[in-house]
C-alpha positions, 0 to 999 in steps of 0.5 A, spaced: 494 515 555 495 509 558 502 508 562 507 503 560 506 499 567 499 499 566 500 496 559 505 491 562 500 489 568 495 487 563 499 484 558 501 476 560 508 473 559 508 468 554 509 461 557 515 457 556 515 454 549 510 459 546 515 462 542 511 464 537 506 467 542 511 472 544 513 474 537 506 475 535 506 480 541 512 483 540 510 485 532 503 488 536 507 492 541 511 494 536 505 496 532 503 500 538 509 504 539 509 506 532 502 508 531 503 512 538 509 516 536 509 516 529 516 515 526 520 509 526 526 513 529 522 514 536 521 506 537 527 502 540 528 495 542 528 497 549 521 500 549 518 494 545 521 489 551 518 494 555 511 494 553 511 487 552 514 485 559 520 482 557 528 483 556 531 486 550 535 480 548 528 476 548 527 480 542 533 479 539 531 471 539 526 473 534 529 479 530 535 480 529 536 488 529 531 493 530 530 494 522 528 487 521 523 488 526 520 494 523 520 489 516 516 484 520 511 489 523 510 492 516 509 486 512 505 483 517 500 489 516 501 490 508 498 483 508 490 486 510 491 489 504 490 483 500 483 483 503 481 490 502 483 490 494 479 482 494 473 486 497 474 492 493 472 488 486 466 485 489 460 488 485 463 492 479 460 490 473 467 491 469 474 489 469 476 497 468 471 499 474 474 493 478 481 496 476 479 503 479 476 500 485 482 497 486 487 503 486 482 507 490 482 501 495 489 502 495 490 509 496 484 509 502 488 503 506 494 508 505 491 514 508 487 510 513 494 509 516 498 514 514 504 512 519 505 504 517 504 506 510 510 512 510 514 507 514 514 501 510 513 504 503 517 511 504 523 509 507 529 506 504 528 499 501 531 493 501 530 488 495 527 481 497 524 484 504 518 482 508 514 488 506 516 488 498 514 481 498 507 482 502 506 488 497 507 484 491 504 479 493 497 484 495 497 490 491 501 488 485 498 481 484 491 484 484 493 490 479 496 485 475 490 480 474 486 486 472 490 488 467 492 482 464 484 482 463 484 488 459 489 486 455 485 480 453 479 484 453 482 488 447 481 494 452 488 495 453 494 495 448 498 489 447 505 489 451 508 487 458 503 486 463 508 487 469 510 494 466 503 497 465 502 494 472 508 498 475 505 504 472 498 504 475 501 502 482 506 508 481 500 513 480 497 509 486 502 510 490 504 518 489 496 519 490 497 516 497 504 519 498 501 526 497 495 525 501 499 523 507 506 527 506 502 534 503 495 534 506 494 541 507 495 542 499 488 544 496 486 536 494 479 538 496 475 531 498 482 526 499 478 520 496 475 524 490 482 526 488 484 520 488 479 518 483 480 523 478 487 521 478 486 514 478 481 515 472 485 519 468 490 514 468 486 508 467 482 511 461 489 514 458 492 507 457 485 505 453 487 512 449 494 509 448 491 503 445 487 506 440 492 512 438 497 508 438 503 508 443 508 511 438 502 517 438 505 524 441 501 529 445 499 533 439 496 527 435 493 525 441 489 531 441 488 532 433 485 524 434 480 526 440 478 532 437 476 528 431 472 524 434 469 528 439 463 528 436 462 521 436 460 521 443 453 526 441 
């Protein structure tokens, strides 16, 4: 592993007046330390300052405290989710397939970088945080757009698209969280597992739209059995 001293020698100090450049270097260094250590508690302001090659007070000029620094790191990182979910819908033949692809892109993104995902989404949140803003402007906006289209197309039942989007987002997050927190469970191929769960959730809402939101499990089962022959 490269020593901290070597890293500091390879990192040039930001010249006077380049506060934004220094801020980026601080975020880069914090990200490196998070990925190396895997836990936020093992990353200190002092360690970040040493990695950048500045004093601790220089960090506080840009971030009020460690929580604010970690929040900014995770928010910046999750902004890339926007691009991942945009790419996921390219070439999809239907809105339903696009929704499924977006969910898979979310899970794939999470399990590719479990340390940052865990810190950003599995710790204590705070309303209005930068992380929540980044996730809401990426994952939520993309999923909601697909949900609204499915409602307009008559594939999903009429209703509040925000509530439905949160349900789908919760499913995607739940899959990602389990794959990250309990990787030793017999999931099989992680993305196949994720696809099976998300497909069930996406198509389940279609069934609700046909059978009715008030239908119970037994009534839904009767409807499925009655219409089973229609597929043949």
